[in-house]
DRENVEX-537647 format. One record per residue (C-alpha): residue number from 0; x, z, y. Coordinates in Angstrom, 1 decimal. Layout:
BEGIN
<selum=NUM | xx=X | zz=Z | yy=Y>
...
//
This chain:
BEGIN
<selum=0 | xx=0.0 | zz=0.0 | yy=0.0>
<selum=1 | xx=2.8 | zz=0.9 | yy=2.4>
<selum=2 | xx=4.5 | zz=-2.5 | yy=1.9>
<selum=3 | xx=1.2 | zz=-4.4 | yy=2.5>
<selum=4 | xx=0.7 | zz=-2.5 | yy=5.8>
<selum=5 | xx=4.3 | zz=-3.2 | yy=6.9>
<selum=6 | xx=4.2 | zz=-6.9 | yy=6.1>
<selum=7 | xx=2.3 | zz=-8.0 | yy=9.2>
<selum=8 | xx=4.7 | zz=-6.1 | yy=11.4>
<selum=9 | xx=7.6 | zz=-7.7 | yy=9.7>
<selum=10 | xx=6.1 | zz=-11.1 | yy=10.1>
<selum=11 | xx=5.5 | zz=-10.4 | yy=13.8>
<selum=12 | xx=9.2 | zz=-9.3 | yy=14.2>
<selum=13 | xx=10.4 | zz=-12.4 | yy=12.4>
<selum=14 | xx=8.3 | zz=-14.6 | yy=14.7>
<selum=15 | xx=9.6 | zz=-12.9 | yy=17.8>
<selum=16 | xx=13.2 | zz=-13.3 | yy=16.5>
<selum=17 | xx=12.7 | zz=-17.0 | yy=15.8>
<selum=18 | xx=11.2 | zz=-17.6 | yy=19.3>
<selum=19 | xx=14.2 | zz=-15.8 | yy=20.8>
<selum=20 | xx=16.6 | zz=-17.9 | yy=18.8>
<selum=21 | xx=14.8 | zz=-21.1 | yy=19.8>
<selum=22 | xx=14.7 | zz=-20.2 | yy=23.4>
<selum=23 | xx=18.3 | zz=-19.1 | yy=23.4>
<selum=24 | xx=19.4 | zz=-22.4 | yy=21.9>
<selum=25 | xx=17.5 | zz=-24.3 | yy=24.6>
<selum=26 | xx=18.9 | zz=-22.0 | yy=27.3>
<selum=27 | xx=22.4 | zz=-23.2 | yy=26.4>
<selum=28 | xx=21.6 | zz=-26.7 | yy=27.6>
<selum=29 | xx=22.1 | zz=-26.9 | yy=31.3>
<selum=30 | xx=23.0 | zz=-29.2 | yy=34.1>
<selum=31 | xx=26.8 | zz=-28.9 | yy=34.7>
<selum=32 | xx=27.7 | zz=-27.4 | yy=31.3>
<selum=33 | xx=31.2 | zz=-28.9 | yy=31.6>
<selum=34 | xx=31.7 | zz=-27.8 | yy=35.2>
<selum=35 | xx=34.7 | zz=-25.6 | yy=34.3>
<selum=36 | xx=35.9 | zz=-27.1 | yy=31.0>
<selum=37 | xx=35.8 | zz=-30.8 | yy=31.9>
<selum=38 | xx=34.6 | zz=-31.2 | yy=35.6>
<selum=39 | xx=35.2 | zz=-35.0 | yy=35.6>
<selum=40 | xx=33.2 | zz=-35.6 | yy=32.5>
<selum=41 | xx=30.2 | zz=-37.4 | yy=34.0>
<selum=42 | xx=32.4 | zz=-39.3 | yy=36.4>
<selum=43 | xx=34.5 | zz=-40.6 | yy=33.5>
<selum=44 | xx=31.4 | zz=-41.7 | yy=31.6>
<selum=45 | xx=30.1 | zz=-43.5 | yy=34.7>
<selum=46 | xx=33.4 | zz=-45.3 | yy=35.3>
<selum=47 | xx=33.4 | zz=-46.7 | yy=31.8>
<selum=48 | xx=29.8 | zz=-47.6 | yy=31.9>
<selum=49 | xx=30.1 | zz=-49.4 | yy=35.2>
<selum=50 | xx=32.9 | zz=-51.5 | yy=33.6>
<selum=51 | xx=30.8 | zz=-52.2 | yy=30.5>
<selum=52 | xx=27.6 | zz=-53.2 | yy=32.4>
<selum=53 | xx=29.6 | zz=-55.7 | yy=34.5>
<selum=54 | xx=30.6 | zz=-57.7 | yy=31.4>
<selum=55 | xx=27.8 | zz=-56.8 | yy=28.9>
<selum=56 | xx=24.6 | zz=-55.9 | yy=30.7>
<selum=57 | xx=22.6 | zz=-56.8 | yy=27.6>
<selum=58 | xx=23.8 | zz=-53.6 | yy=26.1>
<selum=59 | xx=21.7 | zz=-51.5 | yy=28.4>
<selum=60 | xx=18.6 | zz=-51.6 | yy=26.2>
<selum=61 | xx=20.4 | zz=-50.9 | yy=22.9>
<selum=62 | xx=22.3 | zz=-48.0 | yy=24.4>
<selum=63 | xx=19.1 | zz=-46.4 | yy=25.9>
<selum=64 | xx=17.4 | zz=-46.7 | yy=22.5>
<selum=65 | xx=20.4 | zz=-45.3 | yy=20.7>
<selum=66 | xx=19.8 | zz=-41.9 | yy=22.4>
<selum=67 | xx=16.1 | zz=-42.1 | yy=21.3>
<selum=68 | xx=17.0 | zz=-43.1 | yy=17.7>
<selum=69 | xx=19.4 | zz=-40.2 | yy=17.6>
<selum=70 | xx=17.1 | zz=-37.5 | yy=18.9>
<selum=71 | xx=14.2 | zz=-38.4 | yy=16.6>
<selum=72 | xx=16.4 | zz=-37.9 | yy=13.5>
<selum=73 | xx=17.8 | zz=-34.4 | yy=13.1>
<selum=74 | xx=17.6 | zz=-33.9 | yy=16.8>
<selum=75 | xx=20.0 | zz=-35.0 | yy=19.6>
<selum=76 | xx=23.2 | zz=-34.3 | yy=17.7>
<selum=77 | xx=24.8 | zz=-37.7 | yy=17.3>
<selum=78 | xx=24.1 | zz=-38.2 | yy=13.6>
<selum=79 | xx=23.3 | zz=-41.9 | yy=14.4>
<selum=80 | xx=27.0 | zz=-42.5 | yy=15.2>
<selum=81 | xx=28.4 | zz=-41.3 | yy=11.9>
<selum=82 | xx=29.8 | zz=-43.9 | yy=9.5>
<selum=83 | xx=29.4 | zz=-43.9 | yy=5.7>
<selum=84 | xx=31.9 | zz=-45.5 | yy=3.3>
<selum=85 | xx=28.9 | zz=-46.2 | yy=1.0>
<selum=86 | xx=26.5 | zz=-47.5 | yy=3.6>
<selum=87 | xx=24.2 | zz=-44.5 | yy=3.4>
<selum=88 | xx=24.3 | zz=-43.3 | yy=7.0>
<selum=89 | xx=21.6 | zz=-43.4 | yy=9.6>
<selum=90 | xx=23.1 | zz=-46.5 | yy=11.2>
<selum=91 | xx=22.8 | zz=-48.3 | yy=7.9>
<selum=92 | xx=19.1 | zz=-47.7 | yy=7.7>
<selum=93 | xx=16.7 | zz=-50.7 | yy=8.5>
<selum=94 | xx=15.3 | zz=-49.1 | yy=11.7>
<selum=95 | xx=18.8 | zz=-48.8 | yy=13.2>
<selum=96 | xx=20.3 | zz=-52.2 | yy=12.2>
<selum=97 | xx=19.3 | zz=-53.6 | yy=15.6>
<selum=98 | xx=21.2 | zz=-51.0 | yy=17.5>
<selum=99 | xx=24.4 | zz=-52.2 | yy=19.3>
<selum=100 | xx=27.0 | zz=-50.6 | yy=21.5>
<selum=101 | xx=28.7 | zz=-48.2 | yy=19.1>
<selum=102 | xx=32.1 | zz=-49.4 | yy=20.4>
<selum=103 | xx=31.0 | zz=-48.5 | yy=24.0>
<selum=104 | xx=30.4 | zz=-44.9 | yy=22.9>
<selum=105 | xx=33.8 | zz=-44.9 | yy=21.2>
<selum=106 | xx=35.4 | zz=-46.2 | yy=24.4>
<selum=107 | xx=33.7 | zz=-43.4 | yy=26.4>
<selum=108 | xx=34.8 | zz=-40.8 | yy=23.9>
<selum=109 | xx=38.4 | zz=-42.0 | yy=24.0>
<selum=110 | xx=38.5 | zz=-41.7 | yy=27.8>
<selum=111 | xx=37.0 | zz=-38.1 | yy=27.6>
<selum=112 | xx=39.4 | zz=-37.0 | yy=24.9>
<selum=113 | xx=42.3 | zz=-38.1 | yy=27.1>
<selum=114 | xx=41.0 | zz=-36.0 | yy=29.9>
<selum=115 | xx=39.6 | zz=-33.0 | yy=28.0>
<selum=116 | xx=40.5 | zz=-33.0 | yy=24.3>
<selum=117 | xx=37.8 | zz=-31.5 | yy=22.0>
<selum=118 | xx=35.4 | zz=-30.6 | yy=24.8>
<selum=119 | xx=32.6 | zz=-33.1 | yy=25.3>
<selum=120 | xx=30.3 | zz=-33.8 | yy=22.4>
<selum=121 | xx=29.2 | zz=-37.2 | yy=21.2>
<selum=122 | xx=25.6 | zz=-36.0 | yy=21.5>
<selum=123 | xx=26.1 | zz=-35.4 | yy=25.2>
<selum=124 | xx=27.8 | zz=-38.7 | yy=25.6>
<selum=125 | xx=24.7 | zz=-40.5 | yy=24.2>
<selum=126 | xx=22.5 | zz=-38.6 | yy=26.7>
<selum=127 | xx=24.7 | zz=-39.3 | yy=29.7>
<selum=128 | xx=25.1 | zz=-43.0 | yy=28.7>
<selum=129 | xx=21.3 | zz=-43.4 | yy=28.4>
<selum=130 | xx=20.9 | zz=-42.1 | yy=32.0>
<selum=131 | xx=23.7 | zz=-44.3 | yy=33.3>
<selum=132 | xx=22.5 | zz=-47.6 | yy=31.8>
<selum=133 | xx=19.0 | zz=-46.8 | yy=33.2>
<selum=134 | xx=20.5 | zz=-46.4 | yy=36.6>
<selum=135 | xx=22.7 | zz=-49.5 | yy=36.2>
<selum=136 | xx=19.5 | zz=-51.6 | yy=35.6>
<selum=137 | xx=17.9 | zz=-50.3 | yy=38.8>
<selum=138 | xx=16.1 | zz=-47.4 | yy=37.1>
<selum=139 | xx=15.8 | zz=-43.8 | yy=38.0>
<selum=140 | xx=18.6 | zz=-41.1 | yy=38.1>
<selum=141 | xx=18.0 | zz=-37.7 | yy=36.6>
<selum=142 | xx=20.2 | zz=-34.7 | yy=36.1>
<selum=143 | xx=21.3 | zz=-34.7 | yy=32.4>
<selum=144 | xx=21.3 | zz=-31.3 | yy=30.7>
<selum=145 | xx=24.5 | zz=-30.9 | yy=28.6>
<selum=146 | xx=25.8 | zz=-28.4 | yy=26.0>
<selum=147 | xx=24.8 | zz=-30.2 | yy=22.8>
<selum=148 | xx=27.0 | zz=-30.1 | yy=19.8>
<selum=149 | xx=27.4 | zz=-32.7 | yy=17.1>
<selum=150 | xx=25.9 | zz=-32.6 | yy=13.6>
<selum=151 | xx=27.8 | zz=-33.2 | yy=10.4>
<selum=152 | xx=25.0 | zz=-34.9 | yy=8.3>
<selum=153 | xx=23.7 | zz=-38.5 | yy=8.4>
<selum=154 | xx=21.2 | zz=-39.8 | yy=5.8>
<selum=155 | xx=20.0 | zz=-43.4 | yy=5.2>
<selum=156 | xx=16.5 | zz=-42.3 | yy=4.4>
<selum=157 | xx=15.7 | zz=-40.1 | yy=7.4>
<selum=158 | xx=15.2 | zz=-42.8 | yy=10.1>
<selum=159 | xx=12.6 | zz=-44.4 | yy=7.8>
<selum=160 | xx=10.4 | zz=-41.3 | yy=8.0>
<selum=161 | xx=11.3 | zz=-40.0 | yy=11.5>
<selum=162 | xx=11.5 | zz=-43.0 | yy=13.8>
<selum=163 | xx=8.2 | zz=-44.3 | yy=15.0>
<selum=164 | xx=7.9 | zz=-47.9 | yy=13.6>
<selum=165 | xx=7.0 | zz=-50.9 | yy=15.8>
<selum=166 | xx=3.8 | zz=-51.3 | yy=13.7>
<selum=167 | xx=2.6 | zz=-47.7 | yy=14.3>
<selum=168 | xx=-1.0 | zz=-47.1 | yy=15.4>
<selum=169 | xx=-1.8 | zz=-44.6 | yy=18.2>
<selum=170 | xx=-2.6 | zz=-41.7 | yy=15.8>
<selum=171 | xx=0.8 | zz=-42.1 | yy=14.0>
<selum=172 | xx=2.6 | zz=-42.3 | yy=17.3>
<selum=173 | xx=1.1 | zz=-39.2 | yy=18.7>
<selum=174 | xx=1.7 | zz=-37.3 | yy=15.5>
<selum=175 | xx=5.3 | zz=-38.3 | yy=15.3>
<selum=176 | xx=6.0 | zz=-37.4 | yy=19.0>
<selum=177 | xx=4.2 | zz=-34.0 | yy=18.6>
<selum=178 | xx=6.3 | zz=-33.3 | yy=15.5>
<selum=179 | xx=9.3 | zz=-33.4 | yy=17.8>
<selum=180 | xx=7.7 | zz=-31.2 | yy=20.5>
<selum=181 | xx=6.9 | zz=-34.1 | yy=22.7>
<selum=182 | xx=3.5 | zz=-34.7 | yy=24.4>
<selum=183 | xx=1.2 | zz=-37.7 | yy=24.6>
<selum=184 | xx=2.4 | zz=-38.3 | yy=28.1>
<selum=185 | xx=6.0 | zz=-38.3 | yy=26.9>
<selum=186 | xx=4.9 | zz=-41.0 | yy=24.4>
<selum=187 | xx=3.5 | zz=-43.3 | yy=26.9>
<selum=188 | xx=6.3 | zz=-42.7 | yy=29.5>
<selum=189 | xx=9.1 | zz=-43.2 | yy=27.0>
<selum=190 | xx=7.5 | zz=-46.3 | yy=25.7>
<selum=191 | xx=8.2 | zz=-47.7 | yy=29.2>
<selum=192 | xx=11.8 | zz=-47.9 | yy=28.1>
<selum=193 | xx=10.8 | zz=-51.2 | yy=26.6>
<selum=194 | xx=11.1 | zz=-52.6 | yy=30.1>
<selum=195 | xx=14.7 | zz=-53.5 | yy=29.3>
<selum=196 | xx=16.2 | zz=-55.1 | yy=26.2>
<selum=197 | xx=15.3 | zz=-57.6 | yy=23.5>
<selum=198 | xx=13.8 | zz=-57.6 | yy=20.0>
<selum=199 | xx=14.3 | zz=-59.8 | yy=16.9>
<selum=200 | xx=11.2 | zz=-61.9 | yy=16.0>
<selum=201 | xx=11.0 | zz=-60.1 | yy=12.7>
<selum=202 | xx=9.8 | zz=-56.9 | yy=14.5>
<selum=203 | xx=6.6 | zz=-58.5 | yy=15.6>
<selum=204 | xx=6.2 | zz=-61.8 | yy=13.7>
<selum=205 | xx=3.4 | zz=-60.2 | yy=11.6>
<selum=206 | xx=1.3 | zz=-60.3 | yy=14.8>
<selum=207 | xx=1.8 | zz=-64.0 | yy=15.0>
<selum=208 | xx=1.3 | zz=-65.1 | yy=11.4>
<selum=209 | xx=0.0 | zz=-62.4 | yy=9.2>
<selum=210 | xx=-2.7 | zz=-60.5 | yy=11.0>
<selum=211 | xx=-6.5 | zz=-60.4 | yy=11.0>
<selum=212 | xx=-7.3 | zz=-62.8 | yy=13.7>
<selum=213 | xx=-7.7 | zz=-66.6 | yy=13.9>
<selum=214 | xx=-4.8 | zz=-68.4 | yy=12.1>
<selum=215 | xx=-3.4 | zz=-65.0 | yy=11.1>
<selum=216 | xx=-2.9 | zz=-63.9 | yy=14.7>
<selum=217 | xx=-3.4 | zz=-60.4 | yy=16.0>
<selum=218 | xx=-6.7 | zz=-60.2 | yy=18.0>
<selum=219 | xx=-5.2 | zz=-57.5 | yy=20.2>
<selum=220 | xx=-2.5 | zz=-59.9 | yy=21.5>
<selum=221 | xx=-3.2 | zz=-62.3 | yy=24.3>
<selum=222 | xx=-3.8 | zz=-65.8 | yy=23.0>
<selum=223 | xx=-1.6 | zz=-67.5 | yy=25.5>
<selum=224 | xx=1.2 | zz=-65.1 | yy=24.9>
<selum=225 | xx=0.8 | zz=-65.7 | yy=21.1>
<selum=226 | xx=1.5 | zz=-69.4 | yy=21.7>
<selum=227 | xx=4.6 | zz=-68.7 | yy=23.8>
<selum=228 | xx=5.9 | zz=-66.4 | yy=21.1>
<selum=229 | xx=5.2 | zz=-68.9 | yy=18.3>
<selum=230 | xx=7.3 | zz=-71.5 | yy=20.2>
<selum=231 | xx=10.3 | zz=-69.0 | yy=20.0>
<selum=232 | xx=9.7 | zz=-67.4 | yy=16.6>
<selum=233 | xx=9.0 | zz=-69.6 | yy=13.6>
<selum=234 | xx=7.8 | zz=-68.2 | yy=10.3>
<selum=235 | xx=10.6 | zz=-66.2 | yy=8.7>
<selum=236 | xx=12.8 | zz=-66.2 | yy=11.8>
<selum=237 | xx=15.2 | zz=-63.2 | yy=11.5>
<selum=238 | xx=17.7 | zz=-63.9 | yy=14.1>
<selum=239 | xx=16.1 | zz=-65.1 | yy=17.4>
<selum=240 | xx=15.9 | zz=-62.5 | yy=20.2>
<selum=241 | xx=12.9 | zz=-62.2 | yy=22.5>
<selum=242 | xx=12.7 | zz=-60.3 | yy=25.8>
<selum=243 | xx=10.5 | zz=-57.3 | yy=25.5>
<selum=244 | xx=9.7 | zz=-57.5 | yy=29.2>
<selum=245 | xx=9.8 | zz=-61.2 | yy=30.0>
<selum=246 | xx=11.1 | zz=-61.9 | yy=33.5>
<selum=247 | xx=12.8 | zz=-58.6 | yy=34.1>
<selum=248 | xx=14.6 | zz=-57.9 | yy=30.9>
<selum=249 | xx=17.6 | zz=-56.4 | yy=32.8>
<selum=250 | xx=15.7 | zz=-54.6 | yy=35.4>
<selum=251 | xx=14.2 | zz=-51.2 | yy=34.8>
<selum=252 | xx=10.7 | zz=-51.3 | yy=36.4>
<selum=253 | xx=7.1 | zz=-50.6 | yy=35.7>
<selum=254 | xx=6.2 | zz=-54.2 | yy=34.8>
<selum=255 | xx=6.1 | zz=-53.2 | yy=31.1>
<selum=256 | xx=2.8 | zz=-51.5 | yy=31.8>
<selum=257 | xx=1.4 | zz=-54.6 | yy=33.5>
<selum=258 | xx=2.2 | zz=-56.5 | yy=30.3>
<selum=259 | xx=0.6 | zz=-53.9 | yy=28.0>
<selum=260 | xx=-2.5 | zz=-53.9 | yy=30.2>
<selum=261 | xx=-2.8 | zz=-57.7 | yy=29.9>
<selum=262 | xx=-2.5 | zz=-57.3 | yy=26.1>
<selum=263 | xx=1.1 | zz=-58.7 | yy=26.2>
<selum=264 | xx=2.9 | zz=-55.8 | yy=24.8>
<selum=265 | xx=5.4 | zz=-57.2 | yy=22.2>
<selum=266 | xx=4.9 | zz=-54.6 | yy=19.4>
<selum=267 | xx=1.8 | zz=-53.2 | yy=17.8>
<selum=268 | xx=3.0 | zz=-49.8 | yy=19.0>
<selum=269 | xx=2.8 | zz=-51.2 | yy=22.6>
<selum=270 | xx=-0.7 | zz=-52.4 | yy=22.1>
<selum=271 | xx=-1.6 | zz=-49.1 | yy=20.5>
<selum=272 | xx=-1.2 | zz=-47.4 | yy=24.0>
<selum=273 | xx=-4.6 | zz=-48.9 | yy=24.9>
<selum=274 | xx=-6.3 | zz=-47.1 | yy=22.0>
<selum=275 | xx=-6.2 | zz=-43.6 | yy=23.4>
<selum=276 | xx=-7.8 | zz=-42.5 | yy=26.6>
<selum=277 | xx=-4.8 | zz=-40.6 | yy=28.0>
<selum=278 | xx=-2.2 | zz=-43.3 | yy=27.2>
<selum=279 | xx=-4.6 | zz=-46.1 | yy=28.4>
<selum=280 | xx=-5.2 | zz=-44.3 | yy=31.7>
<selum=281 | xx=-1.4 | zz=-44.0 | yy=32.3>
<selum=282 | xx=-0.9 | zz=-47.7 | yy=31.4>
<selum=283 | xx=-3.7 | zz=-48.7 | yy=33.9>
<selum=284 | xx=-2.3 | zz=-46.4 | yy=36.6>
<selum=285 | xx=1.2 | zz=-47.8 | yy=36.4>
<selum=286 | xx=0.1 | zz=-51.4 | yy=36.0>
<selum=287 | xx=-1.9 | zz=-51.1 | yy=39.3>
<selum=288 | xx=0.9 | zz=-49.3 | yy=41.1>
<selum=289 | xx=3.6 | zz=-50.6 | yy=43.4>
<selum=290 | xx=7.2 | zz=-50.9 | yy=42.3>
<selum=291 | xx=8.5 | zz=-47.6 | yy=40.9>
<selum=292 | xx=5.3 | zz=-45.7 | yy=41.5>
<selum=293 | xx=5.4 | zz=-42.3 | yy=39.6>
<selum=294 | xx=7.0 | zz=-43.9 | yy=36.5>
<selum=295 | xx=10.6 | zz=-43.4 | yy=37.6>
<selum=296 | xx=10.1 | zz=-39.6 | yy=38.1>
<selum=297 | xx=8.0 | zz=-39.4 | yy=34.9>
<selum=298 | xx=10.7 | zz=-41.2 | yy=32.9>
<selum=299 | xx=13.4 | zz=-38.8 | yy=34.0>
<selum=300 | xx=11.3 | zz=-35.8 | yy=33.0>
<selum=301 | xx=10.4 | zz=-37.2 | yy=29.6>
<selum=302 | xx=14.0 | zz=-38.1 | yy=28.9>
<selum=303 | xx=15.0 | zz=-34.5 | yy=29.7>
<selum=304 | xx=12.3 | zz=-33.4 | yy=27.3>
<selum=305 | xx=13.5 | zz=-35.7 | yy=24.6>
<selum=306 | xx=17.1 | zz=-34.6 | yy=25.1>
<selum=307 | xx=16.1 | zz=-31.1 | yy=24.1>
<selum=308 | xx=14.8 | zz=-32.0 | yy=20.7>
<selum=309 | xx=16.3 | zz=-29.9 | yy=17.9>
<selum=310 | xx=19.6 | zz=-29.6 | yy=19.7>
<selum=311 | xx=22.7 | zz=-27.8 | yy=18.2>
<selum=312 | xx=24.3 | zz=-25.4 | yy=20.7>
<selum=313 | xx=26.6 | zz=-22.4 | yy=20.8>
<selum=314 | xx=28.6 | zz=-22.3 | yy=17.6>
<selum=315 | xx=26.4 | zz=-24.6 | yy=15.6>
<selum=316 | xx=27.7 | zz=-28.0 | yy=14.6>
<selum=317 | xx=31.0 | zz=-29.2 | yy=16.0>
<selum=318 | xx=32.6 | zz=-31.2 | yy=18.8>
<selum=319 | xx=33.7 | zz=-34.4 | yy=17.0>
<selum=320 | xx=37.1 | zz=-35.8 | yy=18.0>
<selum=321 | xx=35.9 | zz=-39.3 | yy=16.9>
<selum=322 | xx=32.2 | zz=-40.0 | yy=17.1>
<selum=323 | xx=32.0 | zz=-42.0 | yy=13.9>
<selum=324 | xx=33.3 | zz=-39.3 | yy=11.6>
<selum=325 | xx=33.1 | zz=-35.5 | yy=11.2>
<selum=326 | xx=36.3 | zz=-33.5 | yy=12.0>
//
């Protein structure tokens, strides 16, 4: 009897302890984490990224998505960067095969190691680079919280179950974002990252040739847009790249929402934003707004929120010397 009476108290104490640990971990992320240990860290990252963007601006989209793909699998701890001699790492998994720019992260890491050996994590590099490529494409600036540490595990199978697929419906998207502690607003705001970058035809060809509408087309996709896409993407095309935000593929702006509102979102997951009252209202608001509107501010806030997902801080994990392998 005594033990049964104590168990609720013990459970309560455990809950309080877990909340304390969770909040303590998040509290260790802060703006200016490297102020004393590597004061030039962000300036070094920016210098490298300015050089990269001058010669390879097309990497802006992939590098922004790399941070997203990292955070949704095991949290923001740079597991997406790890190599596997047997091809069983996250980067080898189908959802990550389109990512590019790993060599850029290595270049940034090399510069930081020269200035401050063993100090700046690869996870923080991904977060800072995501901000810098957004700014480089005329997007918003936000203060990046730092203090993340790097994980030691990377599994081929985990991106398959943790990354929202391009064919996801709105219920799946909301559920996957909520499982990471992110809101419905974070979902619709972060989807706006599709304003920069390209996609292979294979990611949306089912909407052109294997759907429920006339001639196998997706009835939720604008018919004129379908014809334009079919001219670029023939059946079975695995290599052609298509702009996700035609006309401003290298400019971070709110035109993505204008396209979605006109049923011209490239992916099924884009079109799904019109199937929920909250996400649809945001799409309509931004599509009717002038340049920048509230989207820039919202995007910075949601990127900060995403950057807090399941982080390793304190003595957890490690600071990798080379981002592609554990120490």
